[in-house]
C-alpha positions as CSV (number, residue, x, y, z in Angstrom):
1,M,0.0,0.0,0.1
2,R,1.5,3.4,-1.0
3,I,0.7,6.5,0.9
4,T,1.7,9.6,-0.9
5,L,2.4,12.7,1.6
6,K,2.1,16.3,0.9
7,D,5.6,17.0,0.1
8,G,5.5,14.2,-2.7
9,S,7.4,11.4,-0.7
10,V,5.8,8.0,-0.5
11,R,5.5,5.7,2.4
12,E,4.8,2.0,1.6
13,Y,3.0,-0.3,4.2
14,M,2.5,-4.2,4.2
15,Q,-0.7,-4.1,6.1
16,P,-3.7,-1.6,6.9
17,V,-2.4,1.3,9.2
18,S,-4.2,4.2,11.1
19,I,-3.5,7.9,10.1
20,L,-2.0,8.3,13.7
21,E,0.5,5.6,13.0
22,V,1.5,7.2,10.0
23,A,2.1,10.5,11.7
24,K,4.2,8.7,14.4
25,D,6.4,7.1,11.8
26,L,7.0,10.5,10.2
27,S,8.1,11.9,13.8
28,E,7.3,11.6,17.2
29,G,6.6,15.3,17.4
30,L,4.2,15.2,14.5
31,G,2.4,12.4,16.3
32,R,1.8,14.4,19.4
33,M,0.7,17.5,17.5
34,A,-1.6,15.8,14.9
35,C,-5.1,16.7,15.0
36,V,-6.8,15.1,11.9
37,G,-5.7,13.7,8.5
38,E,-6.8,14.6,5.1
39,V,-7.1,11.5,3.0
40,D,-7.4,12.2,-0.9
41,G,-8.9,15.7,0.1
42,E,-11.4,14.6,2.8
43,T,-11.0,15.3,6.4
44,A,-10.7,12.3,8.5
45,D,-10.0,11.0,12.1
46,L,-6.5,10.0,13.1
47,R,-8.2,6.6,14.0
48,T,-9.1,6.1,10.4
49,I,-7.5,2.9,9.1
50,L,-5.8,3.2,5.8
51,D,-6.1,0.1,3.5
52,K,-5.5,1.2,0.0
53,D,-3.2,3.5,-2.0
54,C,-4.1,7.3,-1.2
55,T,-2.6,10.9,-0.6
56,L,-2.4,11.9,3.0
57,N,-1.7,15.3,4.8
58,I,-1.4,15.3,8.4
59,L,-3.1,18.4,9.9
60,T,-2.3,20.1,13.3
61,A,-3.8,23.1,15.0
62,K,-1.9,25.3,12.9
63,D,-3.9,24.2,10.0
64,E,-7.7,25.5,9.8
65,K,-9.1,21.9,9.7
66,G,-7.0,20.7,12.3
67,L,-7.8,23.6,14.7
68,A,-11.4,23.1,13.9
69,A,-11.1,19.5,15.0
70,L,-9.6,20.6,18.3
71,R,-12.4,23.2,18.9
72,H,-15.1,20.5,18.0
73,S,-13.6,18.0,20.5
74,A,-13.4,20.9,23.1
75,S,-17.3,21.4,22.5
76,H,-17.9,17.9,23.4
77,V,-16.0,18.2,26.5
78,M,-17.9,21.4,27.3
79,A,-21.2,19.5,26.8
80,Q,-20.0,16.7,29.0
81,A,-19.3,19.1,31.6
82,I,-22.7,20.7,31.3
83,K,-24.3,17.3,31.5
84,R,-22.3,16.5,34.7
85,L,-23.4,19.7,36.3
86,Y,-27.0,20.0,34.8
87,P,-28.2,16.3,34.3
88,E,-31.6,17.7,33.3
89,A,-30.1,19.8,30.4
90,K,-30.9,18.6,26.8
91,L,-28.3,19.0,24.1
92,A,-29.0,20.6,20.6
93,I,-26.0,21.1,18.3
94,G,-22.4,22.1,19.1
95,P,-20.1,22.9,16.1
96,S,-17.0,24.5,15.7
97,I,-17.0,28.1,13.9
98,A,-14.6,30.6,12.6
99,D,-13.4,31.9,16.0
100,G,-14.2,28.9,18.4
101,F,-17.2,26.8,19.1
102,Y,-20.6,27.0,20.6
103,Y,-23.2,24.5,22.0
104,D,-27.0,25.0,22.1
105,I,-28.5,23.8,25.2
106,D,-32.0,23.4,26.7
107,F,-31.5,24.1,30.3
108,A,-34.2,23.3,32.9
109,E,-33.4,26.5,34.7
110,P,-31.7,29.5,33.1
111,I,-27.9,30.0,33.6
112,V,-25.9,33.1,34.0
113,A,-22.5,34.2,33.3
114,E,-21.2,33.2,36.6
115,D,-21.9,29.6,35.9
116,M,-19.3,29.5,33.0
117,E,-16.6,29.5,35.7
118,K,-18.2,26.2,37.0
119,I,-18.3,24.7,33.6
120,E,-14.5,25.6,32.8
121,A,-13.7,24.0,36.1
122,E,-15.6,20.8,35.2
123,M,-13.9,20.9,31.7
124,K,-10.6,21.2,33.3
125,K,-11.2,17.8,35.2
126,I,-12.3,15.9,32.1
127,V,-9.4,17.1,30.3
128,K,-7.2,15.7,33.1
129,E,-9.0,12.4,33.0
130,A,-7.5,11.8,29.6
131,L,-10.6,10.0,28.3
132,P,-10.2,8.2,25.1
133,I,-12.5,9.5,22.4
134,E,-14.1,6.7,20.6
135,R,-16.2,6.4,17.5
136,F,-19.0,4.0,16.7
137,T,-22.0,3.7,14.5
138,L,-25.6,2.5,14.6
139,P,-28.4,1.5,12.4
140,R,-31.0,4.4,12.1
141,K,-33.7,2.6,14.3
142,E,-31.0,1.6,16.9
143,A,-29.7,5.2,17.0
144,I,-33.2,6.8,17.6
145,A,-33.7,4.3,20.3
146,F,-30.4,5.2,21.9
147,M,-31.0,8.9,22.0
148,K,-34.6,8.2,23.3
149,E,-33.1,6.3,26.2
150,K,-30.7,9.1,27.0
151,E,-33.8,11.5,26.8
152,E,-32.2,13.7,24.2
153,P,-35.1,14.9,21.9
154,Y,-33.1,17.3,19.9
155,K,-30.7,14.5,18.8
156,V,-33.7,12.3,18.2
157,E,-35.1,15.0,15.7
158,L,-31.8,15.2,14.0
159,I,-31.5,11.7,13.4
160,E,-35.1,11.4,12.0
161,D,-34.3,14.1,9.5
162,L,-31.2,12.4,8.2
163,P,-31.8,10.5,4.8
164,E,-32.5,6.8,4.8
165,G,-29.4,4.7,4.6
166,E,-27.1,7.6,6.1
167,E,-24.3,6.3,8.4
168,I,-25.2,7.5,11.9
169,S,-22.0,8.0,14.0
170,F,-21.5,8.8,17.7
171,Y,-18.5,9.7,19.7
172,K,-18.0,8.4,23.3
173,Q,-15.7,9.8,25.9
174,G,-16.3,8.3,29.4
175,E,-19.8,8.3,30.4
176,F,-20.6,10.8,27.7
177,T,-21.8,10.0,24.2
178,D,-22.8,12.6,21.5
179,L,-24.3,12.2,17.9
180,C,-21.7,13.5,15.7
181,A,-20.3,13.1,12.3
182,G,-16.7,14.0,13.5
183,P,-13.8,14.3,13.0
184,H,-12.3,14.4,16.7
185,L,-9.1,14.2,18.5
186,M,-8.0,10.8,20.0
187,S,-8.4,11.7,23.7
188,T,-9.9,14.6,25.8
189,K,-6.2,15.1,27.2
190,D,-5.5,16.5,23.6
191,V,-7.9,19.3,24.1
192,G,-5.2,20.8,26.2
193,K,-5.6,23.7,28.6
194,A,-6.1,26.6,26.2
195,Y,-9.8,27.2,26.1
196,K,-12.3,29.7,27.5
197,L,-16.0,30.1,27.5
198,T,-16.7,33.7,26.3
199,S,-20.4,34.4,26.4
200,I,-24.1,33.2,26.7
201,A,-26.7,34.2,24.1
202,G,-30.1,32.9,22.9
203,A,-30.7,30.9,19.9
204,Y,-33.9,29.6,18.3
205,W,-33.6,25.7,17.8
206,R,-32.5,25.5,14.0
207,G,-32.5,29.1,13.7
208,D,-36.6,29.0,13.4
209,E,-37.9,31.9,15.5
210,H,-41.1,29.6,15.8
211,N,-39.1,27.1,17.7
212,K,-38.1,27.1,21.4
213,M,-35.2,29.6,22.3
214,L,-32.2,27.6,23.5
215,T,-29.1,28.8,25.4
216,R,-26.1,29.3,23.2
217,L,-22.7,29.1,25.0
218,Y,-19.9,30.4,23.1
219,A,-16.3,29.5,23.7
220,T,-12.9,29.2,21.9
221,A,-9.8,27.0,22.3
222,F,-6.3,27.0,20.9
223,S,-3.3,24.8,21.0
224,K,-1.3,27.0,23.0
225,K,-2.1,29.4,26.1
226,E,-0.3,32.5,24.3
227,E,-2.5,32.1,21.3
228,L,-5.6,32.1,23.8
229,E,-4.4,35.1,25.6
230,A,-3.8,36.9,22.2
231,Y,-7.2,36.2,21.2
232,L,-8.9,37.3,24.5
233,T,-6.9,40.6,24.4
234,M,-8.2,41.1,20.7
235,M,-11.7,40.3,21.9
236,E,-11.5,43.1,24.7
237,E,-10.3,45.5,22.2
238,A,-13.1,44.5,19.9
239,K,-15.5,45.2,22.7
240,K,-14.2,48.9,23.1
241,R,-14.7,49.1,19.2
242,D,-18.0,47.7,18.9
243,H,-19.8,49.8,16.2
244,R,-23.0,49.4,17.9
245,K,-21.7,51.1,21.2
246,L,-19.6,53.7,19.3
247,G,-22.5,54.5,17.0
248,R,-24.8,55.4,19.8
249,E,-22.3,57.3,21.7
250,L,-21.0,59.4,18.6
251,G,-24.6,59.9,17.4
252,L,-24.1,58.1,14.1
253,F,-27.0,55.7,13.7
254,M,-29.7,53.9,15.7
255,M,-31.9,50.8,15.5
256,H,-35.6,50.7,16.6
257,E,-37.9,48.1,17.3
258,A,-40.3,49.8,14.8
259,G,-38.1,48.5,12.0
260,P,-35.8,45.5,13.2
261,G,-32.8,45.3,10.8
262,F,-33.6,48.7,9.2
263,P,-31.0,51.2,10.4
264,F,-31.7,54.9,11.1
265,F,-28.9,57.1,10.3
266,L,-28.7,60.2,12.6
267,P,-27.4,63.6,11.3
268,K,-23.7,62.9,11.9
269,G,-24.0,59.5,10.5
270,M,-25.5,60.9,7.3
271,V,-22.4,63.3,7.1
272,L,-20.2,60.1,7.3
273,K,-22.3,58.3,4.7
274,N,-22.5,61.1,2.3
275,T,-18.8,61.8,2.6
276,L,-18.2,58.1,1.6
277,L,-20.7,58.5,-1.3
278,E,-19.1,61.7,-2.6
279,Y,-15.6,59.8,-2.6
280,W,-17.3,56.9,-4.4
281,R,-18.8,59.2,-7.1
282,E,-15.4,61.1,-7.4
283,I,-13.2,57.9,-8.2
284,H,-15.7,56.2,-10.5
285,K,-16.3,59.4,-12.5
286,K,-12.4,59.5,-13.0
287,A,-12.6,55.7,-14.0
288,G,-15.1,56.3,-16.7
289,Y,-18.3,55.0,-15.0
290,V,-21.8,56.4,-15.4
291,E,-24.5,56.7,-12.6
292,I,-27.9,55.4,-12.9
293,S,-30.6,54.7,-10.5
294,T,-33.3,51.9,-10.7
295,P,-36.8,51.2,-9.2
296,I,-36.8,49.4,-5.8
297,I,-39.9,47.5,-6.7
298,L,-40.1,45.6,-10.0
299,N,-42.5,42.8,-11.1
300,R,-42.2,39.0,-10.7
301,G,-41.4,38.4,-14.6
302,L,-38.2,40.5,-14.2
303,W,-37.0,38.3,-11.3
304,E,-38.0,35.0,-13.0
305,N,-36.0,36.1,-15.9
306,S,-32.9,37.0,-13.9
307,G,-33.1,33.6,-11.9
308,H,-33.5,35.4,-8.5
309,W,-37.0,34.2,-8.2
310,D,-36.0,30.5,-8.5
311,H,-32.6,30.9,-6.5
312,Y,-33.1,33.7,-4.1
313,K,-36.8,34.0,-3.4
314,N,-36.6,33.1,0.3
315,N,-34.6,36.2,0.9
316,M,-36.9,38.6,-1.0
317,Y,-39.7,40.7,0.1
318,T,-42.7,40.6,-2.0
319,T,-46.0,42.3,-2.5
320,V,-49.0,42.6,-4.9
321,I,-49.8,45.6,-6.9
322,D,-52.8,45.7,-9.2
323,E,-53.2,41.9,-8.7
324,Q,-49.5,41.3,-10.0
325,D,-46.6,39.8,-8.0
326,F,-43.8,42.2,-7.4
327,A,-40.6,42.1,-5.2
328,V,-38.4,44.7,-3.5
329,K,-35.2,44.3,-5.2
330,P,-32.4,42.4,-3.3
331,M,-30.0,43.1,-6.1
332,N,-29.4,46.0,-8.5
333,C,-28.5,44.0,-11.5
334,P,-31.8,43.1,-13.2
335,G,-32.6,46.9,-13.3
336,G,-29.1,47.5,-14.9
337,M,-30.0,45.0,-17.6
338,L,-33.1,47.0,-18.5
339,V,-31.0,50.2,-18.8
340,Y,-28.6,48.4,-20.9
341,A,-31.4,47.1,-23.2
342,S,-33.0,50.5,-23.5
343,E,-31.2,51.5,-26.6
344,P,-29.3,50.1,-29.4
345,R,-25.5,49.4,-28.4
346,S,-22.3,49.3,-30.6
347,Y,-19.0,47.9,-30.2
348,R,-17.9,51.3,-29.9
349,D,-19.8,51.8,-26.8
350,L,-18.0,49.0,-24.9
351,P,-16.7,48.7,-22.4
352,L,-19.7,50.5,-20.7
353,R,-19.3,50.9,-17.0
354,V,-22.5,51.6,-15.2
355,G,-22.5,52.4,-11.5
356,E,-25.5,52.4,-9.0
357,L,-25.7,53.4,-5.4
358,G,-28.9,51.2,-5.1
359,L,-31.0,50.5,-1.9
360,V,-31.8,46.8,-1.7
361,H,-33.6,44.7,0.9
362,R,-33.0,41.2,1.9
363,H,-34.8,39.2,4.4
364,E,-32.4,37.9,7.2
365,K,-33.6,35.9,10.0
366,S,-33.8,38.0,13.4
367,G,-31.3,36.1,15.2
368,Q,-28.7,37.0,12.5
369,L,-29.3,40.7,12.7
370,H,-26.2,42.7,14.0
371,G,-25.9,46.4,14.1
372,L,-24.9,47.6,10.7
373,M,-23.1,44.4,9.9
374,R,-26.0,42.4,9.2
375,V,-29.2,44.5,8.1
376,R,-32.3,43.9,6.0
377,C,-31.8,47.0,4.0
378,F,-28.6,48.5,2.6
379,T,-27.0,50.6,0.0
380,Q,-25.0,48.7,-2.4
381,D,-22.3,50.4,-4.4
382,D,-22.9,48.3,-7.5
383,A,-21.3,48.7,-11.0
384,H,-22.1,46.5,-14.0
385,I,-19.7,46.6,-16.8
386,F,-20.8,45.4,-20.3
387,M,-17.8,44.3,-22.6
388,M,-16.7,42.3,-25.3
389,P,-14.7,39.1,-24.7
390,E,-11.5,40.5,-25.6
391,Q,-11.9,43.2,-23.0
392,I,-12.4,40.8,-19.8
393,K,-8.9,40.8,-18.6
394,E,-8.4,44.5,-19.1
395,E,-11.7,45.2,-17.2
396,I,-11.2,43.0,-14.3
397,V,-7.6,44.4,-13.9
398,G,-9.1,47.9,-13.9
399,V,-11.7,46.9,-11.3
400,A,-9.0,45.3,-9.1
401,R,-6.8,48.2,-9.2
402,L,-9.7,50.7,-8.3
403,I,-10.7,48.3,-5.2
404,D,-7.0,48.3,-4.3
405,S,-6.8,52.1,-4.2
406,V,-10.1,52.3,-2.1
407,Y,-8.7,49.9,0.6
408,K,-5.4,51.4,0.7
409,L,-6.9,54.8,1.4
410,F,-8.3,53.4,4.5
411,G,-5.2,51.7,5.7
412,F,-6.7,48.2,5.0
413,Q,-4.5,45.1,4.1
414,Y,-6.5,42.4,2.3
415,H,-6.3,38.9,0.8
416,V,-8.1,37.4,-2.2
417,E,-10.3,34.4,-2.8
418,L,-11.4,33.0,-6.2
419,S,-14.8,31.3,-5.9
420,T,-15.9,28.8,-8.3
421,R,-19.2,27.2,-9.4
422,P,-21.6,26.2,-6.8
423,E,-24.0,23.2,-7.1
424,D,-27.0,25.6,-7.5
425,S,-26.0,27.4,-10.8
426,M,-27.0,28.0,-14.2
427,G,-25.1,28.0,-17.6
428,S,-23.2,25.6,-19.5
429,D,-19.9,24.2,-18.5
430,E,-17.9,25.8,-21.3
431,D,-19.2,29.3,-19.9
432,W,-18.1,28.5,-16.6
433,E,-14.8,27.4,-17.5
434,M,-14.1,30.6,-19.7
435,A,-15.4,32.9,-16.9
436,T,-13.2,31.2,-14.2
437,E,-10.1,31.1,-16.6
438,G,-10.8,34.9,-17.2
439,L,-10.5,35.7,-13.6
440,R,-7.6,33.4,-13.0
441,G,-5.7,35.2,-15.9
442,A,-6.5,38.8,-14.4
443,L,-5.2,37.8,-11.0
444,G,-2.2,36.3,-12.7
445,E,-1.4,39.6,-14.5
446,L,-1.9,41.5,-11.4
447,G,0.4,39.2,-9.5
448,L,-2.0,38.8,-6.7
449,D,-1.7,35.7,-4.6
450,Y,-5.2,34.0,-3.9
451,V,-6.7,30.9,-2.7
452,V,-9.4,28.9,-4.5
453,N,-12.7,28.8,-2.5
454,E,-14.5,25.7,-4.3
455,G,-18.1,25.9,-4.9
456,D,-18.8,29.4,-3.3
457,G,-19.4,31.4,-6.6
458,A,-22.6,33.3,-7.4
459,F,-25.4,31.1,-9.1
460,Y,-24.6,33.0,-12.4
461,G,-20.9,33.1,-12.4
462,P,-17.4,32.7,-10.5
463,K,-16.1,35.5,-8.3
464,I,-13.1,37.2,-6.7
465,D,-13.7,38.2,-3.2
466,F,-11.6,40.8,-1.4
467,H,-11.1,40.1,2.5
468,L,-10.1,43.1,4.5
469,V,-7.9,42.9,7.6
470,D,-8.8,45.6,10.1
471,A,-6.7,47.3,12.8
472,I,-6.8,44.4,15.2
473,G,-6.5,41.6,12.7
474,R,-10.1,40.5,12.0
475,T,-11.1,40.0,8.5
476,W,-14.2,41.2,6.5
477,Q,-15.4,40.4,3.0
478,C,-16.3,43.3,1.2
479,G,-15.3,43.9,-2.5
480,T,-16.2,41.3,-5.2
481,I,-15.8,41.0,-8.8
482,Q,-18.3,38.5,-10.5
483,L,-18.1,37.5,-14.2
484,D,-21.2,36.7,-15.7
485,F,-22.2,35.1,-19.2
486,Q,-25.6,34.1,-18.0
487,M,-27.5,37.3,-17.4
488,P,-27.0,38.8,-20.7
489,Q,-28.2,35.7,-22.4
490,R,-31.2,35.7,-20.2
491,F,-32.1,39.3,-20.9
492,E,-31.0,38.9,-24.8
493,L,-28.6,41.8,-24.5
494,E,-26.8,42.7,-27.8
495,Y,-24.5,44.9,-29.4
496,I,-23.7,45.5,-33.0
497,G,-19.9,44.4,-33.6
498,A,-17.3,45.7,-36.0
499,D,-18.5,43.2,-38.7
500,G,-21.9,44.7,-38.4
501,E,-23.4,41.5,-36.8
502,K,-25.3,41.3,-33.5
503,H,-23.2,39.8,-30.6
504,R,-23.9,39.2,-26.9
505,P,-21.9,41.0,-24.4
506,I,-20.4,39.8,-21.2
507,M,-20.9,41.4,-18.0
508,I,-19.0,42.1,-14.7
509,H,-20.7,42.6,-11.4
510,R,-18.7,44.4,-8.8
511,V,-18.6,46.2,-5.5
512,A,-15.8,48.1,-3.7
513,F,-17.4,48.9,-0.3
514,G,-20.1,46.1,-0.6
515,S,-22.9,47.3,1.6
516,I,-22.2,50.9,2.5
517,E,-23.8,50.3,6.0
518,R,-21.7,47.4,6.7
519,F,-18.6,49.2,5.4
520,I,-19.4,52.1,7.9
521,G,-19.7,49.6,10.7
522,I,-16.2,48.1,9.7
523,L,-14.7,51.6,9.4
524,I,-16.2,52.5,12.9
525,E,-14.5,49.5,14.5
526,H,-11.3,49.8,12.5
527,F,-10.7,53.4,13.6
528,A,-12.4,52.9,16.9
529,G,-14.7,55.9,16.0
530,A,-11.6,58.2,15.5
531,F,-12.0,58.9,12.0
532,P,-9.4,60.4,9.5
533,T,-10.2,64.2,9.4
534,W,-11.6,64.1,5.9
535,L,-14.3,61.5,7.0
536,A,-15.0,62.8,10.5
537,P,-18.7,64.1,10.9
538,V,-17.1,67.1,12.8
539,Q,-13.7,68.1,11.9
540,V,-13.3,71.1,14.2
541,K,-14.7,72.1,17.6
542,V,-14.5,75.7,18.6
543,L,-14.2,76.0,22.4
544,P,-14.7,79.5,23.9
545,I,-12.9,79.7,27.5
546,S,-15.9,81.7,28.6
547,D,-19.0,83.4,27.4
548,K,-16.9,86.7,27.0
549,F,-15.3,85.4,24.0
550,M,-18.3,83.9,22.3
551,D,-18.4,86.6,19.5
552,Y,-14.8,85.8,18.7
553,A,-15.5,82.1,18.6
554,G,-18.5,82.6,16.3
555,Q,-16.2,84.7,13.8
556,V,-13.7,81.6,14.0
557,T,-16.5,79.3,13.4
558,E,-17.9,81.3,10.5
559,K,-14.6,81.4,8.7
560,L,-13.9,77.6,9.1
561,E,-17.4,77.0,7.6
562,E,-16.8,79.4,4.8
563,A,-13.7,77.4,4.0
564,G,-15.8,74.1,3.8
565,I,-14.7,72.8,7.1
566,R,-17.3,70.8,9.1
567,T,-17.3,72.8,12.4
568,E,-19.2,72.9,15.7
569,L,-19.2,75.7,18.2
570,D,-19.5,74.7,22.0
571,T,-21.8,77.4,23.4
572,R,-22.3,75.9,26.8
573,S,-21.3,77.7,29.8
574,E,-19.0,75.0,31.1
575,K,-15.3,75.0,32.3
576,I,-12.9,74.7,29.5
577,G,-11.4,71.4,30.8
578,Y,-14.8,69.8,30.5
579,K,-15.4,71.1,27.1
580,I,-11.9,69.5,26.0
581,R,-13.0,66.3,27.5
582,E,-16.4,66.1,25.8
583,A,-14.6,66.8,22.5
584,Q,-12.1,64.1,23.1
585,M,-14.8,61.7,23.9
586,Q,-16.6,62.6,20.6
587,K,-13.3,62.0,18.9
588,I,-13.1,65.2,17.1
589,P,-9.8,65.7,15.2
590,Y,-9.2,69.3,16.2
591,M,-10.2,71.6,18.8
592,L,-9.6,75.2,18.7
593,V,-9.5,77.1,22.1
594,V,-10.1,80.9,22.1
595,G,-9.8,83.3,24.8
596,Q,-8.7,86.8,25.6
597,K,-5.1,86.2,24.1
598,E,-6.4,84.5,21.0
599,E,-8.9,87.3,20.5
600,E,-6.3,90.1,20.8
601,E,-3.7,88.4,18.6
602,G,-6.4,87.0,16.0
603,V,-5.2,83.5,16.5
604,V,-6.3,80.1,17.8
605,A,-4.9,77.6,20.2
606,V,-4.9,74.3,18.5
607,R,-5.3,71.0,20.2
608,S,-5.5,67.9,18.1
609,R,-6.2,64.1,18.5
610,F,-2.8,63.4,17.0
611,L,-0.3,65.7,19.0
612,G,-2.4,67.0,21.9
613,D,-1.5,70.8,22.4
614,E,0.0,72.1,19.2
615,G,0.2,75.7,20.5
616,Q,-1.2,79.0,19.0
617,K,-1.5,79.5,15.2
618,P,-2.9,82.1,13.0
619,L,-6.4,81.1,11.9
620,G,-5.4,81.4,8.1
621,E,-2.6,79.1,8.6
622,F,-4.5,76.5,10.7
623,I,-7.3,76.6,7.6
624,A,-4.7,76.1,5.0
625,A,-3.3,73.1,6.8
626,I,-6.5,71.4,7.5
627,K,-7.8,71.9,4.1
628,D,-4.5,70.2,2.7
629,E,-5.1,67.3,5.0
630,I,-8.6,67.0,4.0
631,A,-7.8,67.1,0.2
632,K,-5.3,64.5,0.3
633,K,-7.4,62.2,2.7
634,E,-4.6,61.8,5.0
635,I,-4.7,59.1,7.8
636,R,-2.6,60.8,10.7
637,E,-1.3,58.8,13.3
638,V,-1.4,59.6,17.1
639,Q,2.1,60.6,18.3
640,I,3.0,60.9,21.9
641,K,5.2,63.7,22.9
642,K,8.2,63.1,24.8
């Protein structure tokens, strides 16, 4: 039996061997660190027996799938601890997720945050017991009877929903057994000591608001304590930067029970939003885009033609007008098709770059709503580029460079993923192959490293996704470039070629911000509310030392506003120290303090978020400097004076 390893080397065995044995053969260190294996591309337990030729990759907690297995095993340790402490609790599901794991539990009595320490202490005992984790399977009927005997109704429901003939597997550790597909570590000891319960939340069973509300315990786990400590530090920083908290404190936006998932932008938030949109319009005009606006509500026939009615209906809001079905648009693209088709097009018109800041609505489940990050209506900075086949690479490269310039402006690093054809898709294999290779070619010309995300493309075409990395290391998927051969066919779009014949254009869907609302949420957290001066809702606050200098403060404010600088005058009869602290709490970039000396000399005392006390300056000099900073859209770093 030949086992080909990741590095291309080959190991030969005369008899069947487990993945763990192979890992130990390679090195004792790898045997100790191994979490799971990857056999012919499929993740498998270390206990899996290899009995034929295959490729094998040994995964540790440094690998995404290895870390997921460690966290999945930690979720079972947590569930076992809960069952020991709360025998009447009923278990639902407990998967690993991006930053850790969770388990949904139906407790007989509510638990509180203080109970998490007890659960962690019991988990520590279970890890110390070094219980072997063993896998076994049962036929469907026996599996149902087994879970009924254990009085686990949620597990019974899960088994009953599995297809007939599906292998039903369980994992056992000591007295605890859980329904699970795996894979898992070999022993509870392998979970280690670097785990932490992080929060408690409510979650409807199976995400359905008509079902019972369960208790969701969130936690995380790493292979090393240093990694856990770094993560917990990041989480504490994230709490301080929470856009929901800062959005309320800075007066940017609000949410209300009258419209769950529909954000209300307040005056300062509208300044921020409009500044972003002005920037968007500025760069797109320079890049040769024209702007359009399409209706929010369009009839069912349009959405059937676009494919959204079949592929996306569950996320759409529908209504009836004049006895016809209509839908509130979840996407801007079908309206863009109608604009293209509204007049004859020639090859001389292509590429045609059409942008739209369109308000779209998508139905999200209530449990998934999260501030501005997950909402039910948002402004999408769409653009659709109609082009000839020979223009594909050049246009994709142009879009990628535009998106790169946007992210660099805000100080974001990013990585790129190429997402390929999903199972639920439309179009021919040939079209998909051509579209996918078009994206690969553009990425190659740009010299961008990327990973392939198999099966995660849109239903009409493959895509390139841009994942931002924020100031504390979190990633956010924002920009996307999607190549589409299908929609121009479905809408019968045409152009007259140089040969005088009719041809079908190819289309790019693309966004840079993605959702403007979500991007604002990301910016709030990235900058911790301390926006660059060009983006700040209030750029300067004028602070008179006392009411005696209110007239001069008013004159300063007027001159700043005449120069196009967003300014507020603090007219309150408060001590100057209090006014300064308040302005600092509001994260205003500049404060201008004015008193007798400033009025007599016609200057202002400048305090900034960047340098603190910058001393007195002539007002004209300050205006010239801040206008230059705004025009250049600089990101100034805070500097500590020695």
